[in-house]
N, CA, C, O and CB atoms as a CASP TS submission, in Angstrom:
PFRMAT TS
TARGET T0000
AUTHOR 0000-0000-0000
METHOD Language model
MODEL 1
PARENT N/A
ATOM      1  N   MET     1       0.713  -1.360   0.177  1.00  0.00           N
ATOM      2  CA  MET     1       0.037   0.128   0.160  1.00  0.00           C
ATOM      3  C   MET     1       1.036   1.434  -0.159  1.00  0.00           C
ATOM      4  O   MET     1       2.186   1.183   0.202  1.00  0.00           O
ATOM      5  CB  MET     1      -0.625   0.402   1.703  1.00  0.00           C
ATOM      6  N   ASP     2       0.942   2.243  -0.515  1.00  0.00           N
ATOM      7  CA  ASP     2       1.122   3.017  -0.558  1.00  0.00           C
ATOM      8  C   ASP     2       1.225   4.194   0.195  1.00  0.00           C
ATOM      9  O   ASP     2       0.253   4.184   0.950  1.00  0.00           O
ATOM     10  CB  ASP     2       0.799   2.901  -1.068  1.00  0.00           C
ATOM     11  N   ARG     3       1.795   5.057   0.359  1.00  0.00           N
ATOM     12  CA  ARG     3       1.126   6.312   1.419  1.00  0.00           C
ATOM     13  C   ARG     3       1.068   7.371   0.386  1.00  0.00           C
ATOM     14  O   ARG     3       1.634   7.368  -0.707  1.00  0.00           O
ATOM     15  CB  ARG     3       2.186   6.892   2.950  1.00  0.00           C
ATOM     16  N   ARG     4       0.327   8.245   0.877  1.00  0.00           N
ATOM     17  CA  ARG     4      -0.012   9.237   0.733  1.00  0.00           C
ATOM     18  C   ARG     4       0.555  10.231   0.340  1.00  0.00           C
ATOM     19  O   ARG     4       0.159  10.824  -0.663  1.00  0.00           O
ATOM     20  CB  ARG     4      -0.368   9.389   1.388  1.00  0.00           C
ATOM     21  N   GLU     5       1.778  10.692   1.165  1.00  0.00           N
ATOM     22  CA  GLU     5       2.864  10.916   0.619  1.00  0.00           C
ATOM     23  C   GLU     5       3.979  10.627  -0.377  1.00  0.00           C
ATOM     24  O   GLU     5       4.763  11.543  -0.627  1.00  0.00           O
ATOM     25  CB  GLU     5       3.100  10.925   1.176  1.00  0.00           C
ATOM     26  N   ASP     6       4.091   9.726  -0.828  1.00  0.00           N
ATOM     27  CA  ASP     6       4.633   9.128  -1.841  1.00  0.00           C
ATOM     28  C   ASP     6       4.261   9.224  -3.346  1.00  0.00           C
ATOM     29  O   ASP     6       4.936   9.328  -4.370  1.00  0.00           O
ATOM     30  CB  ASP     6       4.561   8.043  -1.504  1.00  0.00           C
ATOM     31  N   LEU     7       2.950   9.151  -3.094  1.00  0.00           N
ATOM     32  CA  LEU     7       2.100  10.063  -3.731  1.00  0.00           C
ATOM     33  C   LEU     7       1.755  11.356  -4.869  1.00  0.00           C
ATOM     34  O   LEU     7       1.161  11.691  -5.894  1.00  0.00           O
ATOM     35  CB  LEU     7       1.929  10.317  -3.022  1.00  0.00           C
ATOM     36  N   ARG     8       2.479  11.674  -3.976  1.00  0.00           N
ATOM     37  CA  ARG     8       2.193  13.065  -4.354  1.00  0.00           C
ATOM     38  C   ARG     8       3.922  13.552  -5.215  1.00  0.00           C
ATOM     39  O   ARG     8       5.141  13.403  -5.119  1.00  0.00           O
ATOM     40  CB  ARG     8       1.687  14.115  -2.621  1.00  0.00           C
ATOM     41  N   GLN     9       2.838  14.201  -6.036  1.00  0.00           N
ATOM     42  CA  GLN     9       4.272  14.628  -7.661  1.00  0.00           C
ATOM     43  C   GLN     9       5.031  15.925  -7.133  1.00  0.00           C
ATOM     44  O   GLN     9       4.333  16.890  -6.819  1.00  0.00           O
ATOM     45  CB  GLN     9       3.316  15.330  -9.765  1.00  0.00           C
ATOM     46  N   VAL    10       6.484  16.015  -7.009  1.00  0.00           N
ATOM     47  CA  VAL    10       6.963  16.971  -6.372  1.00  0.00           C
ATOM     48  C   VAL    10       7.502  18.222  -7.870  1.00  0.00           C
ATOM     49  O   VAL    10       8.443  17.954  -8.618  1.00  0.00           O
ATOM     50  CB  VAL    10       8.243  16.218  -5.249  1.00  0.00           C
ATOM     51  N   LYS    11       6.890  19.153  -7.959  1.00  0.00           N
ATOM     52  CA  LYS    11       7.368  20.242  -8.652  1.00  0.00           C
ATOM     53  C   LYS    11       8.083  21.066  -8.651  1.00  0.00           C
ATOM     54  O   LYS    11       7.793  21.786  -7.695  1.00  0.00           O
ATOM     55  CB  LYS    11       6.920  20.704  -8.822  1.00  0.00           C
ATOM     56  N   THR    12       9.227  21.594  -9.367  1.00  0.00           N
ATOM     57  CA  THR    12       9.602  23.050  -8.739  1.00  0.00           C
ATOM     58  C   THR    12       9.689  24.206  -9.381  1.00  0.00           C
ATOM     59  O   THR    12       9.472  24.578 -10.534  1.00  0.00           O
ATOM     60  CB  THR    12      10.736  23.080  -8.214  1.00  0.00           C
ATOM     61  N   LEU    13      10.037  24.679  -8.435  1.00  0.00           N
ATOM     62  CA  LEU    13       9.974  26.581  -9.170  1.00  0.00           C
ATOM     63  C   LEU    13      10.139  26.913 -10.438  1.00  0.00           C
ATOM     64  O   LEU    13       9.765  28.001 -10.877  1.00  0.00           O
ATOM     65  CB  LEU    13      11.112  27.600  -8.706  1.00  0.00           C
ATOM     66  N   GLY    14      10.689  26.054 -11.117  1.00  0.00           N
ATOM     67  CA  GLY    14      10.952  26.574 -12.709  1.00  0.00           C
ATOM     68  C   GLY    14      10.030  25.884 -13.202  1.00  0.00           C
ATOM     69  O   GLY    14       9.516  26.456 -14.164  1.00  0.00           O
ATOM     70  N   TRP    15       9.315  24.283 -12.819  1.00  0.00           N
ATOM     71  CA  TRP    15       8.282  23.742 -13.974  1.00  0.00           C
ATOM     72  C   TRP    15       7.455  24.509 -13.416  1.00  0.00           C
ATOM     73  O   TRP    15       6.450  24.487 -14.126  1.00  0.00           O
ATOM     74  CB  TRP    15       7.801  22.128 -14.209  1.00  0.00           C
ATOM     75  N   LEU    16       7.296  25.180 -12.548  1.00  0.00           N
ATOM     76  CA  LEU    16       6.066  26.098 -12.353  1.00  0.00           C
ATOM     77  C   LEU    16       6.131  27.443 -12.901  1.00  0.00           C
ATOM     78  O   LEU    16       5.084  28.017 -13.203  1.00  0.00           O
ATOM     79  CB  LEU    16       5.777  26.277 -10.947  1.00  0.00           C
ATOM     80  N   ARG    17       7.141  27.940 -13.041  1.00  0.00           N
ATOM     81  CA  ARG    17       6.873  29.150 -13.813  1.00  0.00           C
ATOM     82  C   ARG    17       7.176  28.522 -15.414  1.00  0.00           C
ATOM     83  O   ARG    17       8.009  29.241 -15.965  1.00  0.00           O
ATOM     84  CB  ARG    17       7.970  30.563 -13.270  1.00  0.00           C
ATOM     85  N   ARG    18       6.824  27.633 -16.102  1.00  0.00           N
ATOM     86  CA  ARG    18       6.860  27.590 -17.224  1.00  0.00           C
ATOM     87  C   ARG    18       5.582  26.749 -17.230  1.00  0.00           C
ATOM     88  O   ARG    18       5.022  27.249 -18.206  1.00  0.00           O
ATOM     89  CB  ARG    18       8.122  27.184 -17.810  1.00  0.00           C
ATOM     90  N   ASN    19       5.136  26.241 -16.990  1.00  0.00           N
ATOM     91  CA  ASN    19       3.934  25.217 -16.912  1.00  0.00           C
ATOM     92  C   ASN    19       3.060  25.564 -15.859  1.00  0.00           C
ATOM     93  O   ASN    19       2.408  24.710 -15.259  1.00  0.00           O
ATOM     94  CB  ASN    19       4.366  23.750 -16.674  1.00  0.00           C
ATOM     95  N   GLY    20       2.985  27.384 -15.467  1.00  0.00           N
ATOM     96  CA  GLY    20       1.593  27.263 -15.032  1.00  0.00           C
ATOM     97  C   GLY    20      -0.204  27.246 -15.647  1.00  0.00           C
ATOM     98  O   GLY    20      -0.794  27.688 -16.633  1.00  0.00           O
ATOM     99  N   LYS    21      -0.486  26.643 -14.694  1.00  0.00           N
ATOM    100  CA  LYS    21      -2.307  26.596 -14.594  1.00  0.00           C
ATOM    101  C   LYS    21      -2.405  27.981 -15.593  1.00  0.00           C
ATOM    102  O   LYS    21      -2.815  27.870 -16.749  1.00  0.00           O
ATOM    103  CB  LYS    21      -3.234  26.887 -12.524  1.00  0.00           C
ATOM    104  N   ASN    22      -1.977  29.322 -15.010  1.00  0.00           N
ATOM    105  CA  ASN    22      -2.678  30.596 -15.408  1.00  0.00           C
ATOM    106  C   ASN    22      -1.394  31.795 -15.436  1.00  0.00           C
ATOM    107  O   ASN    22      -0.367  31.752 -14.760  1.00  0.00           O
ATOM    108  CB  ASN    22      -4.028  30.981 -14.176  1.00  0.00           C
ATOM    109  N   LYS    23      -1.745  32.739 -16.317  1.00  0.00           N
ATOM    110  CA  LYS    23      -0.746  33.436 -16.179  1.00  0.00           C
ATOM    111  C   LYS    23      -0.125  33.917 -14.584  1.00  0.00           C
ATOM    112  O   LYS    23       1.073  34.032 -14.326  1.00  0.00           O
ATOM    113  CB  LYS    23      -1.124  34.452 -16.991  1.00  0.00           C
ATOM    114  N   GLU    24      -1.118  34.126 -13.741  1.00  0.00           N
ATOM    115  CA  GLU    24      -1.218  34.644 -12.111  1.00  0.00           C
ATOM    116  C   GLU    24      -0.486  33.877 -11.686  1.00  0.00           C
ATOM    117  O   GLU    24       0.117  34.305 -10.702  1.00  0.00           O
ATOM    118  CB  GLU    24      -2.526  34.633 -11.239  1.00  0.00           C
ATOM    119  N   ASP    25      -0.254  32.948 -11.961  1.00  0.00           N
ATOM    120  CA  ASP    25       0.507  31.187 -10.941  1.00  0.00           C
ATOM    121  C   ASP    25       1.884  31.046 -11.417  1.00  0.00           C
ATOM    122  O   ASP    25       2.782  30.447 -10.824  1.00  0.00           O
ATOM    123  CB  ASP    25      -0.377  29.234 -11.455  1.00  0.00           C
ATOM    124  N   ARG    26       2.010  31.962 -13.118  1.00  0.00           N
ATOM    125  CA  ARG    26       3.333  32.290 -13.279  1.00  0.00           C
ATOM    126  C   ARG    26       4.267  32.915 -13.412  1.00  0.00           C
ATOM    127  O   ARG    26       5.409  32.652 -13.788  1.00  0.00           O
ATOM    128  CB  ARG    26       3.547  32.124 -13.603  1.00  0.00           C
ATOM    129  N   ASP    27       3.521  34.246 -12.925  1.00  0.00           N
ATOM    130  CA  ASP    27       4.055  35.626 -12.255  1.00  0.00           C
ATOM    131  C   ASP    27       4.116  35.191 -11.129  1.00  0.00           C
ATOM    132  O   ASP    27       5.204  35.468 -10.626  1.00  0.00           O
ATOM    133  CB  ASP    27       3.250  36.972 -12.298  1.00  0.00           C
ATOM    134  N   TYR    28       3.279  34.473 -10.288  1.00  0.00           N
ATOM    135  CA  TYR    28       3.756  34.646  -9.137  1.00  0.00           C
ATOM    136  C   TYR    28       4.987  33.962  -8.824  1.00  0.00           C
ATOM    137  O   TYR    28       5.740  34.559  -8.055  1.00  0.00           O
ATOM    138  CB  TYR    28       2.871  34.374  -8.339  1.00  0.00           C
ATOM    139  N   ALA    29       5.400  32.679  -9.318  1.00  0.00           N
ATOM    140  CA  ALA    29       6.708  31.572  -9.442  1.00  0.00           C
ATOM    141  C   ALA    29       7.618  32.657  -9.627  1.00  0.00           C
ATOM    142  O   ALA    29       8.219  32.886  -8.577  1.00  0.00           O
ATOM    143  CB  ALA    29       6.762  30.281 -10.825  1.00  0.00           C
ATOM    144  N   ASP    30       8.032  33.608 -10.813  1.00  0.00           N
ATOM    145  CA  ASP    30       8.285  34.285 -11.694  1.00  0.00           C
ATOM    146  C   ASP    30       9.177  35.548 -10.649  1.00  0.00           C
ATOM    147  O   ASP    30      10.319  36.002 -10.732  1.00  0.00           O
ATOM    148  CB  ASP    30       6.886  34.598 -12.595  1.00  0.00           C
ATOM    149  N   ASN    31       8.078  35.806  -9.721  1.00  0.00           N
ATOM    150  CA  ASN    31       8.623  36.762  -8.660  1.00  0.00           C
ATOM    151  C   ASN    31       9.064  35.806  -6.905  1.00  0.00           C
ATOM    152  O   ASN    31       9.848  36.045  -5.986  1.00  0.00           O
ATOM    153  CB  ASN    31       7.126  38.106  -8.456  1.00  0.00           C
ATOM    154  N   LEU    32       8.323  35.001  -7.117  1.00  0.00           N
ATOM    155  CA  LEU    32       8.746  33.892  -6.225  1.00  0.00           C
ATOM    156  C   LEU    32      10.731  33.573  -7.038  1.00  0.00           C
ATOM    157  O   LEU    32      11.757  33.161  -6.495  1.00  0.00           O
ATOM    158  CB  LEU    32       7.222  32.203  -6.485  1.00  0.00           C
ATOM    159  N   TYR    33      10.589  33.792  -7.744  1.00  0.00           N
ATOM    160  CA  TYR    33      12.115  33.196  -8.403  1.00  0.00           C
ATOM    161  C   TYR    33      12.859  34.241  -7.828  1.00  0.00           C
ATOM    162  O   TYR    33      13.616  34.001  -6.887  1.00  0.00           O
ATOM    163  CB  TYR    33      12.377  33.089 -10.276  1.00  0.00           C
ATOM    164  N   ARG    34      12.695  35.673  -8.408  1.00  0.00           N
ATOM    165  CA  ARG    34      13.565  36.624  -7.696  1.00  0.00           C
ATOM    166  C   ARG    34      13.655  37.134  -6.367  1.00  0.00           C
ATOM    167  O   ARG    34      14.709  37.630  -5.967  1.00  0.00           O
ATOM    168  CB  ARG    34      13.485  37.525  -8.219  1.00  0.00           C
ATOM    169  N   LYS    35      13.016  37.084  -5.916  1.00  0.00           N
ATOM    170  CA  LYS    35      12.737  37.504  -4.105  1.00  0.00           C
ATOM    171  C   LYS    35      13.444  36.574  -3.810  1.00  0.00           C
ATOM    172  O   LYS    35      14.039  36.846  -2.768  1.00  0.00           O
ATOM    173  CB  LYS    35      11.143  37.451  -3.215  1.00  0.00           C
ATOM    174  N   THR    36      13.945  34.638  -4.562  1.00  0.00           N
ATOM    175  CA  THR    36      14.736  33.970  -3.469  1.00  0.00           C
ATOM    176  C   THR    36      16.205  34.110  -3.592  1.00  0.00           C
ATOM    177  O   THR    36      17.020  34.092  -2.670  1.00  0.00           O
ATOM    178  CB  THR    36      14.433  32.522  -3.417  1.00  0.00           C
ATOM    179  N   LEU    37      16.528  34.313  -5.411  1.00  0.00           N
ATOM    180  CA  LEU    37      17.619  34.417  -6.103  1.00  0.00           C
ATOM    181  C   LEU    37      17.992  36.217  -5.441  1.00  0.00           C
ATOM    182  O   LEU    37      19.166  36.557  -5.290  1.00  0.00           O
ATOM    183  CB  LEU    37      17.272  34.073  -7.977  1.00  0.00           C
ATOM    184  N   PHE    38      16.922  37.113  -5.142  1.00  0.00           N
ATOM    185  CA  PHE    38      17.777  38.225  -4.260  1.00  0.00           C
ATOM    186  C   PHE    38      18.135  37.549  -3.091  1.00  0.00           C
ATOM    187  O   PHE    38      19.319  37.213  -3.076  1.00  0.00           O
ATOM    188  CB  PHE    38      16.964  39.622  -3.823  1.00  0.00           C
ATOM    189  N   GLU    39      17.625  37.313  -2.326  1.00  0.00           N
ATOM    190  CA  GLU    39      17.605  36.569  -0.980  1.00  0.00           C
ATOM    191  C   GLU    39      19.457  35.880  -0.822  1.00  0.00           C
ATOM    192  O   GLU    39      20.465  36.347  -0.291  1.00  0.00           O
ATOM    193  CB  GLU    39      16.120  35.063  -1.114  1.00  0.00           C
ATOM    194  N   LEU    40      19.212  34.766  -1.479  1.00  0.00           N
ATOM    195  CA  LEU    40      20.098  33.988  -1.535  1.00  0.00           C
ATOM    196  C   LEU    40      21.570  34.586  -2.390  1.00  0.00           C
ATOM    197  O   LEU    40      22.330  33.857  -3.027  1.00  0.00           O
ATOM    198  CB  LEU    40      19.397  32.830  -2.082  1.00  0.00           C
ATOM    199  N   TYR    41      21.697  35.789  -2.246  1.00  0.00           N
ATOM    200  CA  TYR    41      22.682  36.595  -3.267  1.00  0.00           C
ATOM    201  C   TYR    41      22.845  37.394  -1.866  1.00  0.00           C
ATOM    202  O   TYR    41      24.032  37.485  -1.556  1.00  0.00           O
ATOM    203  CB  TYR    41      22.020  37.521  -4.988  1.00  0.00           C
ATOM    204  N   SER    42      22.077  37.916  -1.066  1.00  0.00           N
ATOM    205  CA  SER    42      22.434  39.105  -0.632  1.00  0.00           C
ATOM    206  C   SER    42      22.785  38.118   1.167  1.00  0.00           C
ATOM    207  O   SER    42      23.083  38.679   2.222  1.00  0.00           O
ATOM    208  CB  SER    42      20.950  40.600  -0.910  1.00  0.00           C
ATOM    209  N   ARG    43      22.680  37.200   1.038  1.00  0.00           N
ATOM    210  CA  ARG    43      23.062  36.240   1.992  1.00  0.00           C
ATOM    211  C   ARG    43      24.338  36.028   1.960  1.00  0.00           C
ATOM    212  O   ARG    43      25.051  35.867   2.950  1.00  0.00           O
ATOM    213  CB  ARG    43      22.453  35.093   1.883  1.00  0.00           C
ATOM    214  N   HIS    44      24.751  36.017   0.599  1.00  0.00           N
ATOM    215  CA  HIS    44      26.650  35.664  -0.284  1.00  0.00           C
ATOM    216  C   HIS    44      27.159  36.711   0.677  1.00  0.00           C
ATOM    217  O   HIS    44      28.066  36.467   1.474  1.00  0.00           O
ATOM    218  CB  HIS    44      27.111  36.224  -2.569  1.00  0.00           C
ATOM    219  N   VAL    45      26.539  37.922   0.583  1.00  0.00           N
ATOM    220  CA  VAL    45      26.992  38.594   0.163  1.00  0.00           C
ATOM    221  C   VAL    45      27.387  39.562   1.773  1.00  0.00           C
ATOM    222  O   VAL    45      28.257  40.383   2.066  1.00  0.00           O
ATOM    223  CB  VAL    45      26.167  38.975  -1.047  1.00  0.00           C
ATOM    224  N   SER    46      26.687  39.178   2.227  1.00  0.00           N
ATOM    225  CA  SER    46      26.416  38.994   3.615  1.00  0.00           C
ATOM    226  C   SER    46      27.396  38.788   4.233  1.00  0.00           C
ATOM    227  O   SER    46      27.937  39.554   5.030  1.00  0.00           O
ATOM    228  CB  SER    46      25.631  38.109   3.932  1.00  0.00           C
ATOM    229  N   LEU    47      27.784  37.529   3.865  1.00  0.00           N
ATOM    230  CA  LEU    47      28.793  36.411   4.429  1.00  0.00           C
ATOM    231  C   LEU    47      30.228  36.688   4.028  1.00  0.00           C
ATOM    232  O   LEU    47      31.057  37.211   4.772  1.00  0.00           O
ATOM    233  CB  LEU    47      28.420  34.917   3.870  1.00  0.00           C
ATOM    234  N   THR    48      30.389  36.395   3.112  1.00  0.00           N
ATOM    235  CA  THR    48      32.286  36.409   1.985  1.00  0.00           C
ATOM    236  C   THR    48      32.113  37.550   1.549  1.00  0.00           C
ATOM    237  O   THR    48      32.871  37.778   0.606  1.00  0.00           O
ATOM    238  CB  THR    48      32.712  35.204   0.318  1.00  0.00           C
ATOM    239  N   GLY    49      31.296  38.581   1.869  1.00  0.00           N
ATOM    240  CA  GLY    49      31.794  40.327   1.364  1.00  0.00           C
ATOM    241  C   GLY    49      32.213  40.029   0.119  1.00  0.00           C
ATOM    242  O   GLY    49      33.049  40.875  -0.200  1.00  0.00           O
ATOM    243  N   GLN    50      31.979  38.944  -1.070  1.00  0.00           N
ATOM    244  CA  GLN    50      32.117  39.162  -2.254  1.00  0.00           C
ATOM    245  C   GLN    50      31.081  39.988  -3.019  1.00  0.00           C
ATOM    246  O   GLN    50      30.109  40.185  -2.289  1.00  0.00           O
ATOM    247  CB  GLN    50      32.283  38.061  -2.711  1.00  0.00           C
ATOM    248  N   THR    51      30.939  40.541  -4.226  1.00  0.00           N
ATOM    249  CA  THR    51      29.871  41.264  -4.447  1.00  0.00           C
ATOM    250  C   THR    51      30.312  40.935  -6.049  1.00  0.00           C
ATOM    251  O   THR    51      29.489  41.448  -6.806  1.00  0.00           O
ATOM    252  CB  THR    51      29.743  42.905  -3.725  1.00  0.00           C
ATOM    253  N   TYR    52      31.027  40.459  -6.527  1.00  0.00           N
ATOM    254  CA  TYR    52      31.601  40.174  -7.981  1.00  0.00           C
ATOM    255  C   TYR    52      30.386  38.971  -8.683  1.00  0.00           C
ATOM    256  O   TYR    52      30.418  37.742  -8.623  1.00  0.00           O
ATOM    257  CB  TYR    52      33.486  39.400  -7.822  1.00  0.00           C
ATOM    258  N   TYR    53      29.396  39.856  -9.318  1.00  0.00           N
ATOM    259  CA  TYR    53      28.447  38.657 -10.466  1.00  0.00           C
ATOM    260  C   TYR    53      28.911  38.531 -11.546  1.00  0.00           C
ATOM    261  O   TYR    53      28.932  39.570 -12.206  1.00  0.00           O
ATOM    262  CB  TYR    53      26.987  38.953 -10.928  1.00  0.00           C
ATOM    263  N   PRO    54      29.391  37.456 -12.113  1.00  0.00           N
ATOM    264  CA  PRO    54      29.647  37.746 -13.556  1.00  0.00           C
ATOM    265  C   PRO    54      29.135  37.996 -14.443  1.00  0.00           C
ATOM    266  O   PRO    54      29.620  38.774 -15.265  1.00  0.00           O
ATOM    267  CB  PRO    54      30.009  37.211 -14.021  1.00  0.00           C
ATOM    268  N   PRO    55      27.804  37.343 -14.611  1.00  0.00           N
ATOM    269  CA  PRO    55      26.875  38.198 -15.694  1.00  0.00           C
ATOM    270  C   PRO    55      26.214  39.765 -15.797  1.00  0.00           C
ATOM    271  O   PRO    55      25.797  40.404 -16.763  1.00  0.00           O
ATOM    272  CB  PRO    55      25.765  37.476 -15.734  1.00  0.00           C
ATOM    273  N   MET    56      26.323  40.099 -14.269  1.00  0.00           N
ATOM    274  CA  MET    56      26.012  41.700 -14.174  1.00  0.00           C
ATOM    275  C   MET    56      27.887  42.510 -14.596  1.00  0.00           C
ATOM    276  O   MET    56      28.298  43.630 -14.901  1.00  0.00           O
ATOM    277  CB  MET    56      25.259  42.144 -11.996  1.00  0.00           C
ATOM    278  N   HIS    57      28.419  41.337 -14.398  1.00  0.00           N
ATOM    279  CA  HIS    57      29.728  42.600 -14.799  1.00  0.00           C
ATOM    280  C   HIS    57      30.434  42.696 -16.112  1.00  0.00           C
ATOM    281  O   HIS    57      31.216  43.587 -16.443  1.00  0.00           O
ATOM    282  CB  HIS    57      31.033  42.428 -13.871  1.00  0.00           C
ATOM    283  N   ASP    58      29.947  41.363 -17.022  1.00  0.00           N
ATOM    284  CA  ASP    58      29.586  41.100 -18.430  1.00  0.00           C
ATOM    285  C   ASP    58      28.956  42.169 -18.817  1.00  0.00           C
ATOM    286  O   ASP    58      29.727  42.468 -19.729  1.00  0.00           O
ATOM    287  CB  ASP    58      28.787  39.938 -18.699  1.00  0.00           C
ATOM    288  N   GLU    59      28.339  42.796 -18.836  1.00  0.00           N
ATOM    289  CA  GLU    59      26.696  44.046 -19.358  1.00  0.00           C
ATOM    290  C   GLU    59      27.418  44.536 -18.939  1.00  0.00           C
ATOM    291  O   GLU    59      28.128  44.643 -19.940  1.00  0.00           O
ATOM    292  CB  GLU    59      24.918  44.310 -18.886  1.00  0.00           C
ATOM    293  N   LEU    60      28.196  45.236 -17.841  1.00  0.00           N
ATOM    294  CA  LEU    60      28.160  46.876 -17.367  1.00  0.00           C
ATOM    295  C   LEU    60      29.705  46.957 -18.577  1.00  0.00           C
ATOM    296  O   LEU    60      29.675  47.730 -19.535  1.00  0.00           O
ATOM    297  CB  LEU    60      28.483  47.362 -14.965  1.00  0.00           C
ATOM    298  N   ILE    61      30.720  46.203 -18.352  1.00  0.00           N
ATOM    299  CA  ILE    61      31.755  46.647 -19.628  1.00  0.00           C
ATOM    300  C   ILE    61      31.393  46.597 -20.812  1.00  0.00           C
ATOM    301  O   ILE    61      32.011  47.363 -21.551  1.00  0.00           O
ATOM    302  CB  ILE    61      32.881  45.943 -19.776  1.00  0.00           C
ATOM    303  N   ASP    62      30.024  45.504 -21.634  1.00  0.00           N
ATOM    304  CA  ASP    62      29.783  46.115 -22.603  1.00  0.00           C
ATOM    305  C   ASP    62      29.474  47.106 -22.636  1.00  0.00           C
ATOM    306  O   ASP    62      30.114  47.687 -23.512  1.00  0.00           O
ATOM    307  CB  ASP    62      29.264  45.756 -23.107  1.00  0.00           C
ATOM    308  N   GLU    63      28.313  48.184 -21.810  1.00  0.00           N
ATOM    309  CA  GLU    63      27.586  48.965 -21.957  1.00  0.00           C
ATOM    310  C   GLU    63      28.997  49.694 -21.943  1.00  0.00           C
ATOM    311  O   GLU    63      29.204  50.489 -22.860  1.00  0.00           O
ATOM    312  CB  GLU    63      26.342  49.129 -21.097  1.00  0.00           C
ATOM    313  N   TYR    64      30.004  49.494 -20.971  1.00  0.00           N
ATOM    314  CA  TYR    64      31.221  50.902 -20.800  1.00  0.00           C
ATOM    315  C   TYR    64      31.967  50.950 -22.309  1.00  0.00           C
ATOM    316  O   TYR    64      32.766  51.837 -22.610  1.00  0.00           O
ATOM    317  CB  TYR    64      32.752  50.531 -19.308  1.00  0.00           C
ATOM    318  N   LEU    65      31.638  50.019 -23.073  1.00  0.00           N
ATOM    319  CA  LEU    65      32.659  49.776 -24.547  1.00  0.00           C
ATOM    320  C   LEU    65      31.857  50.545 -24.958  1.00  0.00           C
ATOM    321  O   LEU    65      32.165  51.668 -25.355  1.00  0.00           O
ATOM    322  CB  LEU    65      32.953  48.289 -25.506  1.00  0.00           C
ATOM    323  N   LEU    66      30.454  50.004 -24.938  1.00  0.00           N
ATOM    324  CA  LEU    66      29.328  50.782 -26.346  1.00  0.00           C
ATOM    325  C   LEU    66      29.292  52.435 -26.072  1.00  0.00           C
ATOM    326  O   LEU    66      28.991  52.998 -27.124  1.00  0.00           O
ATOM    327  CB  LEU    66      27.226  50.122 -26.226  1.00  0.00           C
ATOM    328  N   MET    67      29.532  53.482 -24.860  1.00  0.00           N
ATOM    329  CA  MET    67      29.559  54.137 -24.599  1.00  0.00           C
ATOM    330  C   MET    67      30.515  54.892 -24.958  1.00  0.00           C
ATOM    331  O   MET    67      30.428  55.874 -25.695  1.00  0.00           O
ATOM    332  CB  MET    67      29.309  53.950 -23.905  1.00  0.00           C
ATOM    333  N   ALA    68      31.956  54.237 -24.186  1.00  0.00           N
ATOM    334  CA  ALA    68      33.580  54.741 -24.869  1.00  0.00           C
ATOM    335  C   ALA    68      33.171  55.152 -26.286  1.00  0.00           C
ATOM    336  O   ALA    68      33.105  56.302 -26.720  1.00  0.00           O
ATOM    337  CB  ALA    68      34.976  53.304 -25.000  1.00  0.00           C
ATOM    338  N   ASP    69      32.897  53.958 -26.959  1.00  0.00           N
ATOM    339  CA  ASP    69      32.891  53.943 -28.644  1.00  0.00           C
ATOM    340  C   ASP    69      32.443  55.184 -29.058  1.00  0.00           C
ATOM    341  O   ASP    69      32.998  55.984 -29.811  1.00  0.00           O
ATOM    342  CB  ASP    69      31.908  52.824 -29.369  1.00  0.00           C
ATOM    343  N   ASP    70      30.940  55.292 -28.254  1.00  0.00           N
ATOM    344  CA  ASP    70      30.398  56.095 -29.239  1.00  0.00           C
ATOM    345  C   ASP    70      31.115  57.950 -28.279  1.00  0.00           C
ATOM    346  O   ASP    70      30.849  59.053 -28.757  1.00  0.00           O
ATOM    347  CB  ASP    70      28.188  55.657 -29.395  1.00  0.00           C
ATOM    348  N   GLU    71      31.446  57.877 -27.773  1.00  0.00           N
ATOM    349  CA  GLU    71      32.178  59.653 -27.252  1.00  0.00           C
ATOM    350  C   GLU    71      33.140  59.560 -28.537  1.00  0.00           C
ATOM    351  O   GLU    71      32.874  60.253 -29.519  1.00  0.00           O
ATOM    352  CB  GLU    71      33.375  59.871 -25.226  1.00  0.00           C
ATOM    353  N   ASN    72      34.468  58.548 -28.535  1.00  0.00           N
ATOM    354  CA  ASN    72      35.442  58.408 -29.589  1.00  0.00           C
ATOM    355  C   ASN    72      34.785  59.064 -30.608  1.00  0.00           C
ATOM    356  O   ASN    72      35.207  60.209 -30.768  1.00  0.00           O
ATOM    357  CB  ASN    72      35.864  56.992 -29.956  1.00  0.00           C
ATOM    358  N   LEU    73      33.970  58.760 -31.290  1.00  0.00           N
ATOM    359  CA  LEU    73      33.514  59.501 -32.681  1.00  0.00           C
ATOM    360  C   LEU    73      33.330  60.146 -32.600  1.00  0.00           C
ATOM    361  O   LEU    73      32.966  60.811 -33.570  1.00  0.00           O
ATOM    362  CB  LEU    73      32.796  59.403 -33.424  1.00  0.00           C
TER
END
């Protein structure tokens, strides 16, 4: 005999962001994802003092290079 806990299918937050029943569910999952990501990043910064985030760094460098090119024209 299966226990009730064994019958439950656990879905991830990513699954809910992609496959929510309606837009409201998907938006809720997306907001929860962003909130969780920010909290984890904040915790990491407070524990380690490291603020370097490679994707953001790359975007800032690209933006700086574009602005520098515009000034040189």
